Every structure is written in C-alpha cells, then in structure tokens.
C-alpha positions in Angstrom: -60.9 -65.3 21.7 -64.2 -63.7 20.9 -65.0 -61.2 18.2 -65.0 -58.2 20.7 -61.6 -58.8 22.0 -59.9 -58.5 18.7 -60.6 -54.7 18.1 -59.7 -54.1 21.6 -56.2 -55.5 21.4 -55.6 -53.7 18.2 -56.9 -50.4 19.9 -54.4 -50.9 22.8 -51.5 -51.5 20.4 -52.5 -48.6 18.3 -52.6 -46.4 21.4 -49.1 -47.6 22.3 -47.8 -46.9 18.8 -49.3 -43.3 18.9 -47.8 -42.9 22.4 -44.3 -43.8 21.4 -44.5 -41.9 18.2 -45.5 -38.8 20.2 -42.6 -39.4 22.5 -40.1 -39.7 19.7 -41.4 -36.6 18.1 -41.5 -34.7 21.5 -37.9 -35.6 22.0 -36.9 -34.6 18.5 -38.6 -31.3 18.9 -37.0 -30.8 22.2 -33.5 -31.5 20.7 -34.3 -29.1 17.7 -35.5 -26.3 20.1 -32.4 -26.9 22.3 -30.2 -26.7 19.4 -31.9 -23.4 18.1 -31.7 -21.8 21.6 -27.9 -22.8 21.8 -27.2 -21.3 18.5 -29.0 -18.0 19.2 -27.2 -17.8 22.4 -23.9 -18.5 20.6 -24.7 -15.7 18.1 -25.6 -13.3 21.0 -22.4 -13.8 22.9 -20.4 -10.8 23.1 -16.8 -11.4 22.7 -14.3 -10.1 25.3 -12.5 -7.7 23.4 -8.8 -7.4 23.9 -7.5 -4.0 23.1 -5.8 -3.8 19.8 -3.0 -1.1 19.4 -4.2 1.7 17.2 -1.3 1.1 14.9 -1.2 -2.6 15.0 -0.4 -3.8 11.6 0.2 -7.6 12.2 -3.2 -9.3 11.5 -2.1 -12.3 13.6 -2.5 -9.8 16.6 -6.1 -9.3 15.7 -6.8 -13.0 15.7 -7.5 -13.5 19.4 -10.7 -11.4 18.9 -11.4 -12.6 15.6 -10.5 -16.1 15.1 -13.0 -17.1 12.5 -11.9 -14.1 10.3 -8.3 -14.8 10.8 -8.5 -18.4 10.1 -10.1 -17.8 6.7 -7.8 -14.8 6.0 -4.8 -17.5 6.4 -6.5 -19.7 3.8 -5.2 -17.2 1.0 -1.9 -18.9 1.6 -3.1 -21.4 -1.0 -1.5 -20.1 -4.0 -2.6 -23.1 -6.3 -6.2 -22.2 -6.9 -7.3 -21.6 -10.6 -10.1 -20.5 -12.4 -10.2 -20.3 -16.3 -8.9 -16.7 -16.3 -7.9 -16.1 -12.8 -7.1 -17.7 -9.5 -4.1 -17.3 -7.0 -1.3 -18.9 -8.8 1.6 -17.1 -10.5 0.0 -17.2 -14.0 2.7 -15.7 -16.5 0.8 -13.2 -18.7 3.8 -12.9 -21.1 3.9 -16.6 -21.6 0.1 -16.8 -21.9 0.1 -13.8 -24.2 3.3 -12.9 -26.0 1.8 -9.8 -27.6 1.9 -8.2 -24.2 5.6 -7.9 -24.5 5.3 -5.9 -27.6 2.6 -3.6 -26.4 4.9 -2.9 -23.3 8.2 -2.8 -25.1 10.4 -0.5 -23.3 8.6 -0.8 -20.2 9.1 -3.0 -17.0 5.8 -5.1 -17.9 7.6 -6.4 -20.8 10.3 -8.1 -18.6 7.9 -9.5 -15.9 4.2 -9.7 -15.7 2.7 -12.3 -13.4 -0.8 -12.8 -11.9 -1.0 -11.7 -8.1 -1.1 -14.5 -5.7 -3.4 -12.7 -3.1 -3.3 -10.2 -0.4 -1.0 -12.2 2.0 1.7 -12.3 -0.7 1.7 -8.8 -1.5 4.9 -7.8 0.1 6.7 -10.9 -1.0 5.8 -10.8 -4.6 6.5 -7.1 -5.1 10.0 -7.6 -3.7 10.8 -10.3 -6.3 9.2 -8.5 -9.2 11.7 -7.9 -12.0 9.9 -4.8 -12.6 11.4 -3.4 -9.5 14.8 -1.5 -9.8 16.9 0.8 -8.2 14.9 3.9 -9.6 11.5 2.6 -8.8 9.8 5.0 -6.6 8.6 3.9 -3.2 5.2 5.0 -4.1 4.5 1.5 -5.2 4.5 0.5 -1.7 1.2 2.3 -1.0 -1.1 -0.8 -1.8 1.1 -3.6 -0.7 1.3 -3.2 3.1 -0.6 -1.7 6.2 2.8 -0.5 7.5 2.6 2.4 4.8 -0.4 4.1 6.3 1.1 3.4 9.8 4.4 5.0 9.2 2.7 7.8 7.6 0.9 8.5 10.6 4.2 8.2 12.8 6.0 10.7 10.6 3.1 13.1 10.8 0.8 14.4 8.1 3.3 16.7 6.7 5.3 13.6 5.7 2.3 12.0 4.0 4.3 11.9 0.7 7.3 10.2 2.1 7.2 7.3 0.0 7.3 9.4 -3.1 10.5 11.2 -1.9 12.3 7.9 -1.1 12.8 4.9 -3.3 11.3 1.5 -3.2 14.6 -0.1 -1.9 15.1 2.3 0.8 12.0 1.2 2.6 13.3 -2.4 2.7 17.0 -1.8 3.4 18.3 0.1 6.4 20.6 2.8 5.8 20.1 3.1 1.9 20.0 6.6 0.8 20.0 10.0 2.3 16.4 10.4 3.0 16.3 7.2 4.7 19.0 8.2 7.0 17.4 11.5 7.8 13.9 10.3 8.4 14.1 6.3 9.0 16.8 5.7 11.3 14.6 4.0 13.7 12.3 2.4 11.1 14.6 -0.6 10.0 12.5 -3.1 7.6 9.4 -1.2 8.4 7.4 -2.6 5.4 7.0 -6.3 6.3 3.3 -7.1 6.8 1.1 -8.0 3.9 -2.3 -6.5 3.2 -4.6 -7.1 6.2 -6.9 -6.0 9.0 -5.4 -2.6 9.6 -5.8 -1.7 5.9 -9.6 -1.5 6.1 -10.8 -1.8 9.8 -10.5 0.7 12.6 -9.0 -1.3 15.7 -11.0 0.3 18.3 -14.5 -0.3 16.7 -13.9 -2.5 13.7 -15.6 -0.1 11.5 -14.8 0.1 7.8 -12.4 3.0 7.0 -10.1 4.5 4.4 -6.5 4.3 5.3 -5.1 5.7 1.8 -5.0 9.3 1.2 -5.3 9.1 -2.6 -8.8 7.8 -2.5 -10.1 10.5 -0.1 -8.3 13.2 -2.2 -9.9 11.9 -5.4 -13.2 12.2 -3.8 -12.5 15.6 -2.5 -11.6 16.8 -6.0 -14.9 15.6 -7.3 -16.8 17.5 -4.6 -17.6 14.3 -2.8 -17.3 13.4 1.1 -16.2 10.0 1.3 -17.2 10.2 5.0 -20.8 10.2 3.9 -20.6 6.7 2.4 -23.0 4.1 3.6 -21.7 0.8 5.1 -22.7 -1.0 2.0 -20.8 1.5 -0.1 -17.8 1.1 2.3 -17.8 -2.6 1.5 -16.7 -1.5 -2.1 -14.6 1.7 -1.1 -12.1 -0.1 1.1 -11.3 -2.2 -2.2 -11.2 0.9 -4.1 -8.2 2.2 -2.2 -6.0 0.0 -4.5 -8.0 -1.7 -7.0 -8.1 1.5 -9.3 -6.3 3.2 -12.1 -3.5 5.5 -10.6 -0.4 7.3 -11.5 2.6 9.0 -9.8 2.2 12.7 -10.3 4.9 15.2 -10.7 8.7 15.1 -9.7 7.6 13.8 -6.1 5.8 10.9 -7.8 2.6 11.5 -5.5 0.2 8.8 -5.7 -2.9 10.3 -7.7 -6.1 8.8 -9.0 -6.9 10.3 -12.4 -10.7 10.7 -11.7 -11.0 14.7 -12.0 -13.0 14.4 -15.3 -14.7 11.0 -14.4 -14.1 7.4 -14.1 -14.7 6.2 -17.7 -11.6 5.4 -20.0 -12.3 8.4 -22.3 -12.4 10.7 -19.2 -9.1 9.5 -17.7 -7.5 9.6 -21.1 -8.6 13.3 -21.4 -7.1 13.9 -18.1 -3.8 12.5 -19.0 -3.7 14.3 -22.3 -4.4 17.6 -20.5 -1.1 17.1 -18.6 0.6 15.4 -21.5 1.3 12.5 -19.2 3.3 9.4 -20.1 4.5 6.4 -18.2 7.2 5.6 -20.9 8.0 6.1 -24.6 7.3 2.9 -26.4 10.6 1.3 -27.8 9.2 0.2 -31.1 6.8 3.0 -32.2 8.3 5.8 -30.1 4.8 6.6 -28.8 4.5 8.2 -25.5 2.3 5.4 -23.6 0.1 5.2 -20.6 0.1 2.0 -18.5 -3.3 1.4 -17.0 -3.1 -0.6 -13.6 -6.0 -2.4 -12.4 -9.2 -0.3 -12.9 -11.6 -2.8 -11.2 -13.5 -0.2 -9.3 -13.8 2.0 -12.4 -15.2 -0.9 -14.5 -17.3 -2.2 -11.6 -19.1 1.2 -11.6 -20.4 0.7 -15.0 -21.8 -2.8 -14.4 -25.3 -4.2 -13.2 -23.9 -5.2 -9.8 -23.0 -1.6 -8.9 -26.4 -0.5 -10.3 -28.1 -3.0 -7.9 -26.1 -1.9 -5.0 -24.0 -5.2 -4.8 -20.6 -4.5 -3.1 -17.3 -6.1 -3.9 -17.4 -7.9 -0.7 -20.8 -9.3 -1.4 -19.2 -11.5 -4.1 -15.5 -11.8 -3.0 -16.0 -12.0 0.8 -19.7 -13.4 1.1 -21.1 -14.0 4.6 -20.5 -17.5 6.4 -22.1 -19.0 9.3 -20.6 -21.2 11.7 -22.8 -22.4 14.5 -24.9 -19.5 15.2 -22.3 -16.9 14.3 -22.5 -15.0 11.0 -19.4 -13.2 9.7 -17.8 -12.1 6.5 -15.4 -14.6 5.0 -12.0 -13.1 4.7 -10.8 -15.5 2.4 -10.7 -13.3 -0.7 -11.0 -15.1 -3.9 -12.8 -15.5 -7.1 -16.5 -16.1 -6.7 -15.9 -19.0 -9.3 -14.1 -20.9 -6.4 -17.1 -20.2 -4.2 -20.2 -20.2 -6.4 -22.7 -21.5 -3.6 -22.0 -18.7 -1.3 -21.3 -16.0 -3.8 -23.3 -16.1 -6.9 -25.9 -18.6 -5.9 -27.3 -16.3 -3.2 -28.9 -14.2 -5.8 -28.7 -16.3 -8.8 -31.1 -19.2 -8.6 -29.4 -21.6 -11.0 -27.3 -24.6 -10.6 -23.5 -24.1 -10.1 -22.6 -25.8 -13.4 -24.9 -23.3 -15.2 -23.5 -20.2 -13.2 -20.0 -21.2 -14.3 -20.9 -21.8 -17.8 -22.6 -18.5 -18.1 -19.7 -16.7 -16.5 -17.2 -18.4 -18.5 -19.1 -17.8 -21.7 -19.0 -14.0 -21.1 -15.4 -14.1 -20.3 -14.6 -16.2 -23.4 -16.3 -13.4 -25.5 -14.4 -10.6 -23.7 -11.2 -12.6 -24.3 -11.9 -12.9 -28.1 -12.5 -9.2 -28.4 -9.4 -8.6 -26.3 -7.3 -10.8 -28.5 -8.3 -9.0 -31.6 -7.5 -5.6 -30.0 -4.0 -6.5 -28.8 -3.0 -8.0 -32.2 -4.3 -4.8 -34.2 -2.3 -2.7 -31.6 0.8 -4.6 -31.8 1.0 -4.4 -35.6 0.2 -0.7 -35.3 3.3 -0.3 -33.4 5.3 -2.1 -36.1 3.8 0.0 -38.8 4.8 3.1 -37.1 8.3 1.7 -36.8 8.3 0.9 -40.4 7.4 4.6 -41.1 10.3 5.6 -39.1 12.6 3.3 -41.0 11.2 4.8 -44.2 12.3 8.2 -43.0 9.0 9.7 -41.9 9.3 13.0 -40.1 8.4 13.3 -36.4 5.7 15.8 -37.0 4.0 13.4 -39.5 3.9 10.7 -36.9 2.2 12.7 -34.2 -1.3 11.8 -35.3 -0.7 8.1 -35.9 1.1 7.9 -32.6 -1.9 9.5 -30.9 -4.3 6.9 -32.5 -2.2 3.9 -31.2 -1.8 5.4 -27.6 -5.7 6.0 -27.4 -6.0 2.3 -28.7 -3.8 0.8 -26.1 -5.1 2.9 -23.2 -8.6 1.3 -24.0 -7.2 -2.2 -24.4 -5.4 -2.1 -21.2 -8.3 -0.5 -19.3 -9.8 -3.9 -19.9 -6.8 -6.3 -20.0 -5.5 -5.0 -16.6 -8.8 -5.4 -15.1 -9.5 -8.6 -13.0 -12.1 -10.9 -14.1 -11.9 -10.9 -17.8 -14.7 -8.5 -18.1 -17.0 -10.3 -15.9 -17.4 -7.0 -13.9 -19.2 -5.2 -16.7 -19.1 -7.1 -19.8 -21.1 -4.7 -22.0 -18.6 -1.9 -21.4 -15.5 -4.1 -21.6 -16.6 -5.1 -25.2 -17.7 -1.5 -26.0 -13.9 -0.4 -25.0 -12.2 -3.1 -26.7 -14.2 -2.5 -30.0 -13.1 1.1 -29.7 -9.4 0.0 -29.2 -9.5 -2.3 -32.3 -11.2 0.4 -34.4 -8.4 2.9 -33.4 -5.6 0.6 -33.9 -6.9 -0.1 -37.4 -7.0 3.7 -38.0 -3.5 4.0 -37.0 -2.5 1.2 -39.4 -4.3 2.7 -42.4 -2.8 6.0 -41.6 0.6 4.3 -41.5 0.1 2.8 -44.8 -0.8 6.0 -46.3 2.4 7.6 -44.9 4.4 4.7 -46.3 3.0 5.0 -49.7 3.8 8.7 -49.8 7.4 7.9 -48.9 7.4 5.5 -51.8 6.9 2.0 -49.9 3.9 0.2 -51.2 5.0 -3.4 -50.3 3.6 -5.0 -47.2 5.4 -4.4 -43.8 7.4 -7.6 -42.9 6.1 -8.1 -39.4 8.6 -10.2 -37.2 7.7 -13.3 -35.3 6.7 -12.6 -31.7 4.7 -15.9 -31.2 6.5 -16.8 -28.1 7.6 -14.8 -25.0 11.1 -15.5 -25.8 11.0 -14.3 -29.4 9.0 -11.2 -28.4 11.4 -10.2 -25.7 14.4 -10.7 -28.0 12.7 -8.5 -30.6 12.0 -5.8 -28.0 15.6 -5.9 -26.9 16.8 -5.4 -30.5 14.6 -2.2 -30.9 15.8 -0.9 -27.6 19.5 -1.5 -28.5 18.9 0.4 -31.8 19.3 -2.7 -34.0 15.7 -3.4 -35.0 14.9 -5.9 -37.9 14.2 -4.4 -41.4 10.3 -4.0 -41.7 10.3 -2.6 -45.3 11.3 -5.6 -47.5 13.9 -6.1 -50.1 13.4 -2.7 -51.7 14.3 -1.0 -48.5 17.4 -3.3 -48.2 18.6 -2.4 -51.7 18.3 1.5 -51.0 20.1 1.0 -47.8 22.9 -0.8 -49.5 23.6 1.8 -52.3 
C-alpha cells in the first residue's frame, strides 16, 4: 500500500460515516416532525359532542364528552392525602385543637368538626355530620350538591328560597314534613349527587357560570354585574359560590353573603352588628356569637395572588397536557400535593424549597392562631367567673362585645383553608387584633371581678383534650359549671 492510498481509504470511511450519521439524524428529525404533527392534529381534533341534558347533575353523564376531566375528577375519591395543615382526610379539628370545643361551646362545631374530604364526598359527609339535626335548615344543602340549583329551576324562580322553608332532613327523606308533601311529592331523594360539572359549567357551551343565587345577589347589592366578569375572574368566582362567609338571614333562613359593607372582617362584623345578628349564644360566657364559615374568597382578595390576577383554578386546578391535548386538571387538591404543576409554573425554585417556604409561612400563622385561641378561651372563662361573682348583665355587655369581636377575627382565619397561605400578612394582622381584643376582654373582666371583691386568680379548668373540653362544655350547658372563683367563693357560697 503506497502513501497515496492511505488518505483515500480514510476519506471513504469518513464519507460513509458522515452519510450514516446524516441518515440517522434525518430519521430522528422525521420521527420528531411526525410526532409534532400527530400531537398538533390530536389537539385540533374536535370531539363529537353528545348532547348533555340542560339539567344533568350526574357528572358521570358528562364523562363521554370529557373523559380526561372526569378521570381526574374521580381521583378526588382518594381521601388519604395529607399536607402539613390540610389534605383530603378526615382530620379531627377538635382532637387536634381542644380549645375549639371551648370557643364553640353551645354550638354544633363543639360536637363535630372534621376536615372536608373534597367535592366528591360533599353529600356523604354532611349527611353523617353530628352537627346536623332535626332543626338544621335545608339551607345547608346549597353548597353540597348540583341537585340544589336544578330543583330550584324545576320549582320555578318564585320557589328559589325553598331550601330555607324546608328542613335539611326533608330533602333526603321522602314524605317528611308538610312542606315536602306539598312541593316535593315527585322529588324523592333528590339531593344525591356531589359537587360536580353542573355546578360550574353550562351543559351546552361549557362556559363557566354561576349557579348559586347568593353570589349574584351579593354582587348586585354592591352595584356590580357578575355577568361582566372576565373568563379569568370566573375561574375564581365559580369557587366563590361556596368558599365564602355566609349566614342564614331572617325567619326564612335565606342564604346571604354579608358583603354589603365590604369583604374585610371588620366590614362584615359591622354588617352583623348592624342587624344584631348572632349564630348562637356561648354556653360559657353567655356572649352572642358569630360563626365564620370558610371565607377563602374574602381572604384571597387581600393577597398577592389576587393582586396579580392569579385565579383559584390556576393553583388548585392547573393545566395538564396529555398527548397534544391541554385541559384543566379537575382533581382539586392542595397545591402542596402538586407543586410542579401548580407553584413551579411561576415560582422558579426547587420543589423542596417551595414546600419549605409555604410551610414556614403556615407555621407562623399557626403560632399566631394558637395564641389568639388561647386568649379567647380564657376570656370566655373570665366572663363566666364574673357571672359567678354576681356581675350584672349590663356590666357584661362591653366585655362580651370584646370577646365576640376577638373570636370573629380568630375564626375569620381559622375557618379559612390553607392556614393563612392565601394572604399571610392579612391573616397575621387579623390574628394580632384578635389576641389584643381578647386580652382587653380579660383585663376588663379582672377589673369587674375586683369591683365585686374577687382579687384571686380565676381557676381555669382543664380542657387539654377533646374529651375534657366537651365534658366541661356540657357541664356549663347543663347549668352545673365548675367553680372558677376559688376557695373564697366556695366559703361565701357555703354560708
């Protein structure tokens, strides 16, 4: 082999190598292009829509047209998911925080207070709640089932307040009560389907819509037209149909949002005070109380996400992609269970760092909440001690107003989902105010006790467990409370 043949052989091998590499690259590019075209075509395929009945409340009947969404929706049947402060399992708030029993003494929440398991369990869980009794108004059904707006429509607009005239039980038991017999003879077991597609979507167009009158009416009283809301705003407003503070107004127990003066806790308190409204009278302190429900929308509106135009759905129902199809994830859950698709879309940190930051915020709110609930619980006992000392009702009005205001603020945060993460600064501000008001109530109680000749410390009973707290609450309800005034009071009583 001469010297001229060597480079020529190498040149041929190099040429073949380049050709083979080019063929491989071409094949790869062809496959990639084919995949891209296939996925684009998949995304552009228009599904043949099977008509959905305008009043179809069974989400399973929507599944034929929206299999991906329905498959994700059914995943809410997993009731074992947990985050540090939330999740979908039946967390017992009374077991976790026995002070809640004291704060709700004389009210249903002192008997049973469990974390909700999610939309698919809405009907089942409320039926088995120990808070529901024979006198529970059917208004409670409003946010539990799409069957409620459906039956409203069937009865006609003039019957829109039907749940408030009936009782809770009359809508799940055929023939129970005169109102049922007159109006629901053909509506046996009507409230059966849990929260689903019909609650938020128009069956004909799939457009987001409001199905609950209370939200529409609240907007109207504020001079706002909810029909002018943008699509992005609707991705929050459909949630605001239920995730809000509300009360049952008047003798008819009509579902109403107390927003006429504004959405902040002070403004809602002013609204309630104007009408001298109270959900119940506290069994220990005798204070007319307000029970906040779950003012998620109101607190959200004070946070950075609302300011930036981020909707509830952006975090709790983020977009998913399967093949070339992009759709909203209908597996509603805590973003902490789906950080990559929820938080990390905007927050470019690692998943662990995001979790640590969120939980760090929640820990601080929880600490502030604990301080507030402790001060409020002791304030209720202080007022009870004043009663035992013989304080006149008139002199207790001011101190009762203080503890009422304190608990409204505490509950505004405590009843909210997310342990303050929807608006951390506002939640801490409100909890600080709650603690301050509770301590003012305690100071005023101490002064009143001193005026009545009692200068020894109040003897606070043990409520360190759910069982002890509930036994204590029952004793006050039965009119057989423990003596809170010490040995001096016992000696006086024994004369």
